[in-house]
N, C-alpha and C positions, 0 to 999 in steps of 0.2 A: 289479049295478053293478061296472064294472071299476076296480080300484084303480091309481092311478099308482105307478110305481116310486119307491122312496125316493131322494131327491136326496142326492148326495155332494159334498164340497168343503171349503174352509177358511172357518171362521167369522171374523167381524170380530175376535173376541177373540184367536184364534190369529194373525191378521195383526199385531195390536198387539204380542203377545208376541215374534213373530219380528223385528219392527222394533226392539224394545228390545234384544234379544240382538245384532242386527246393529250397533246403535249402540255397544254395549260393545266388540264385536270391532273395529269401525272406529276407535274411540277408542284401543284398544291399539295398533293398527297405526300410527296417526298419532303416538302417543307414542314408539314405537320408532323411527320415521323421524326425528322431531325430535331424539331423543337421539343417533341415529347421525350426523345432520347436524352437531349441536353438537360431538360428539367428533371428527368428521372435520375440521371447521373449526379446532378447537384443535390437533389433531395436525399439520395442514398448516401452521399458523402457527408452531408450535414447531419443525418441521423447517426452515421458511424462516428463522427467526431464527438457529437454530444454524448453518445452512449459511452465512448471510451473515457471522456472527461469525467463523467459522473462516477463511473466504476472506479477509476484510479483514485479520485478524492475520497470515495467511500472506504476503500481499503486502507488508505493512509490515515483517515480520520479514526477508524476503529483501533488501529495500533497506537496512535498518539493519545487517544483518550484513556488508554490503559497504561501509558508510560508512568513509571515510578509507582506501580501498583504493589503495595506491601501488605495487603489485607488489613487486618485489624490492629497491627502494631504501629507504634509511633516510630517513624524512620527519620533519623537525623544524619545527613551525609557527613557531618563533622564529628559524629560520635556513633559509631556502628557497633559498640560493644554489646548491644542487646541482640545482635544477629550472629549466629554461629555459622560461618562459611566453611564447608567441608570440601569444596570443589578442588582446590589445588592438591594435586597428588592422587585424587580419586576419580576425576572425570577424564575419560580417554581423550587425548588430544587437547588438553586444557590450554587455552589461549586467553591471556588476560584481556585482550582487546574485545573478546566476545563473551567470556564467561565470568569475568569479575564484575559482579553487580554492586559491589560496595565501594571500591576505590574510585577516585576521580578518573573519569574516562574522557580525555581530551577536553571536554567542555563541562557538561553538567553531570555530576555523579549520579549513576543509577537511573537516569531518565532519558536524556537525548544528547546527541552529539551531531556535529555537521561540519562540512568543509565548504568554503565559499569558492565557486567557480573552478572546482578541481576536477569535475567530471567531463565527459565528452561534450563537445560543443559549448564549453564554458558553463555547464550546468552545475548545480549544487548536489551534494550527497547528504543523506540524512540517516542517522542511526537512532533507533528507538529501543529502549529497554523497558520491560515491565511484564505484567502478567498477560496470560491469554484469557479469552472469554470463558466464563464458567469456573466453578470450583467444586471441591468435594470436602467432606468432613471425616475426621477420624472416628472410628467406631471401635467398640470392644469386641473381643478381648484386647486390652491395651498391651502393647509390647514394651518390654523394658528398655532402658537407655542403651544397654549393650547389644540389644537385638537389632539387626539391620533390616527391619521391615516395619510396615505400617498397615493396619487394617482400616479400610476406608469404604465409603459408599461406592456402589458400582459405577465405574467410569469406563469410557471408551477412547479417550483422547491421549492419555498419558502412556508412554511406552518406553522401552529400553533406550538409554542415551539421553532422555529428556532431563531437564533440571526443574526441581520443584522447590517451593517455599512452604514450609510447614510452620504456620503462625499460631501461637497460643493466644486466645482472646480473653482468658480469665486472669485472675490475680494470684500469682504464686511467688511470694516474696523470697522464697529460698532459692529460686532459680534466676540467675542473671539474664540468660538468653530468653528472649521472647519468641524467637523464630530460628529455624535451621534452613540453610540452603544445601540441598542434597542432590546427588546425581543418581538417577534411576538405573539400576542394573538389569532388572527384569520386572515383569508384571504378571501376576497370576489371576486370570479371570474365569477360572473353572467353576468357582462358586457363584451362582447367579445373584445372590443377595449380598455378596461382599467381595471386594477386590483386595488383593494383597500386593502392596508395592514394596519391592525389595530394593534397598539403597546400597550405595558403595561404601558408606562410612557409618560409624556409630552416631547415634543421635545425641543431642546434648541433654536429653531428659526423656521421661516417659510421657509422651503426648496422649492426652485423653480426649473426651468428646467435646471439649471446648476449643479444639484446634481445627483449623481449616488448612486445606492443601491447594495451592495455586501453582499452575505450570508457568514457569518463567521463560522469557524469550528475548533474544536480541535480533532485531530486524534491521537490515540495511536497504535503503531505497537509492537506486542509482539509475542513470541513463546509460544504455549500452547498445551494441549492435543487435538487431533482431535476429532470431534464429532462422528466419526465412532466407537469409543470405543475400538479400537484394540490396544491401547497403542501408536499409531503413534503421532508424533509431527506435528504441522501445524503453518502457519503464520496467525495471526489474526489482523484484523483492527477494532478498536473500536472508535465510535464517541461519543461526549459528551452527546448526547441524549439517550445513552444506547444501541444503535444499535451495535451489535457485528457480524462481518462477518468473517467466515473462508475462507481465500483467497486461500491458497495452502496447500495441505497435503504433508508431506514428507520433510518439511523444518527443518533440524536438528539443525542449528545454524545460528545466525545473529550477525555480529559484525559491529560496526559503528565507523569510524574515522572522526574527525573534522578538517577541513582545516583552519589554522590560518593565517591571513594576519598581519604580524608583522611590515611591512614597509608602510602600507597604499597605496599600489598600486593596490588593489582590486584583487590580486592573492594570493593564499595560499602559504606560505613558508614552512609549515610542516603539517603533519597529526598526530594527537595524539588521545588517548581515552578521553572520557568525563571527567574522573577524573584528567587528566593532562592539561586541558585547563585553562590557567591563566586568560583569559578574553574572555567571550563568545560573547561580542560585536564585537570581531575581527574575528569571524567565518564567512567565506564567502562560504564554500562548505562542502559537506559531501561525504565520501567514504563508500559505503555500500557493505558488503560481505555476501553472502548467501551460505550456504552449503545445497544442496538438494540431497536427495537420492530417489531411486525408491521405490514405495510402495511394490512391490513384491521382495521376497528374491530369492536366487539361480539364479541370472541373469548372474553373471560372473563365470568363471571357478574356480577362487580362490578368497579369500578376496582381495579387491582392496585397495592398499595403496594410501592415498591422503594427500595433504598438504593444510591446511587451517589456515589462520592467522599466518603463519610462523611455524606451528607445523605439523610434519609428523605423521600420525596415520595409523595403520593397524587394521581394525575392525574385529570382530569375525564373522560377517555375510558375505554374498556374494551379497549384493545390489550394484547397480550402483550408483556412487556418482559423482557430478560435482559442482565446485565452480563458482559462478557468482559474478562479481564485477562491480560496476559502480560508477562514480563520478558525483555528481550533484551540480551545482552552485546555490546558493541562489540568484536568480535574483533580488529580492527586496532589497538586501543588497549591490550589486555591481553595480547597475544601475546608 
């Protein structure tokens, strides 16, 4: 009788053992993947929060360092007779809250203003007045006082509807005004070597090549609802010409403290909220605090307890939060 050849293969027991080993290996791979995903999500949220915080403070710092920028003239908020303000009646849509750079504006004339806990989520608002970065100089041929135009170095930032300060840096005792505040009606840049700025009112004098031209601005920083429509809060920057920019999403709160110089040594002696400032002319610096959270939820393993403006809070969500603080000197008030 012929014997059948011996069968070879994998037994059921061996298959079960292989499946168990595979399950352990697969579980390890899944655990590594989940761990890497959690780490990536946390790292990405941390980078997002830090970048947003740095960008927001850089933008605000730039505007605040130019607060109360009046070029080369001596500006006294209690005596502004050396500045000829032509805006009332000549600037379209004139609004004293935004366009009056000379009169007291809520708090500090011509420089900063703010409200305490009046914004969304109990945040502060901040208004900054001053110049924009850069300047240009008046060039010949010089236009007469009754001519509503100025010839200046080539520029690209000033346009129709803007407000400029033309400041005379020389000594002309026959003229009381050292500077004019003018509304720009149009700008002619067809000449590559010279720009003509047309203004809406007569100048106080014939400005010559010792005069500088600075673009003025009023900027408001507030916390509002983000444009994404997902209910997130964001930091907004609004200029007086109606341009509203959403700077950073995820800014939950903004608090501003004002540094008061009580002994006239150009250094702050204490920091208080806007409603506790006894004399805003003594404010020489600001301390800004921003609370920024990640846009994505479920970033941390548990709700993250944080301390902001002296108050400790444990939120209901699991977003990553970080507090950013900076102190900015008002250079044009301590120089």
